[in-house]
Each structure stands twice: as structure tokens, then as C-alpha cells.
N, C-alpha and C positions, 0 to 999 in steps of 0.2 A: 680431397680437393688440395690441389698444388697451391702455393702461395704466390700471388703475383708479383712479379719485379717491381722495385720502386719507379720505373718508368711507366708502367703499366698504372701505377696508382696516379701517377701525374696525369697521363692521358685521361684516365676516367675522371679525375678531379675537373680536368678543362671541359670535358663533355657535359658533367652534370652542373658545372657552374654557369655554362651557357644556357642551360635549360631551367636555371633557378630565377629567371626574371619573368613577371608577367607580360612585358611587350614583347619579349623574345618568344615567348609561349604563343602570344597572339599571332605573330608573324609566322612560326611553324604552323598553326593551325590554317592561317590565310593561304600560304603556299603548298599546303598538304596535297592539293589536288592537281598539282602541276606548275609549271613555270609561270612567273608573273614578273612584270616590268616593276621597276622600283617606284614609278609613278602611281600605279595601280595599288601598290602597299601603302605608300604614302596617304595616298586618299582615302583607302579603306581604313586606316587606323588614325587618322586625323591628328598626325604628330609631325613635328618639324622634321625637315629632310636631315638636318644635322643630327638630331636625336636617332633617327631611323637608321642613318650611315653608321652610327657607333654601335648599334644593336645587331645589325647585319656584318659588321666587322668581326664582332665577337662570335656570332654564329658560323661565320665563314672561317674564322682561326681557329675554332674547335672541329672544323670538318662538318659540321652539321648541314650546312649549304653550299652550294657552288653557285657560280655566276658565269655570265657570258655577256659580253657586249655586242651590241648589234647598232653601229652608227654611234649616236649620242646616249642612247638607252642602254641600261644594265638589267639583265634578267636573271631572277632567282629561282633555284629549285632545291628541294631537300636531297641530301645525300642518302639513299637508303642504307648504304653500307655502315654509315655511322650509326644510324638508329637500329640496325642489327647488331652493331657492337654494343649499344647500350642495353638492349634486350640480353644478350649474352651475360653481361657483367651482372646486371640485376639477376639472372638466373644462378650465378655463381655465388652472389651475396646473399640470396633467399635462405631463411632458417631451414636447417636440415631437421630430419626427425631426430628425436632423442636417441641415444644410445640406450640398449636393452640393458646393460650391466654399467653401473656407475662405480667407479673406482673410488674410494674416499682418499683424497690427497692431502686433505687439511684437518685431518683428525690426531 
């Protein structure tokens, strides 16, 4: 396995930081079935609009959600590419099988 560049580590950290909050996970679960208006998300999660805006910004900055404006409403949807990227990172970080022959390096 090739070692990831530091920039890749920074990107991975942003992705997983965005996923490390319960409210953000609730947002992701809510919009997982498609596009939702910010008013629907606010109502479903019963949180203040300012708090929701903060969490949506974290998710958007990490590239996990995208938004589009339609008049005065903003609609959010998940970015499949970002979730595919997370899956690839987890696959790369997954423990590998032990080597058949272990060389003693500390004796």
C-alpha cells in the first residue's frame, strides 16, 4: 500500500471530522434519500436555524453535501463522490492480513 501524501491526510481528516458529530450524522441520515429543503431539515431535527446552518456549513466545506438555491429556499443533497472517497479511505486503512514470515527486528 502506498503512503498517502500529507494533503490526502488533511482531506481525510476534514471528511471524518465532519462525520464525527451526532447532529451532522442525523442530517446525513435525513437527506440520504434525496434533496431536502433547509426548512424540512430544521423541522425534522427540531434545532435552531443558526445551529443547523453551522452543521450544514461543516458538511458542505468537507464536500459531503451540496446545495442549490431556488428563490429564498436552499436545498441540500449528499455528494455520492465524497462518500465513495470515505469508503476508499476506510478500505485502505483496514487492517491487512498478517505476514506469513515475521522478521525479528527488535532482538
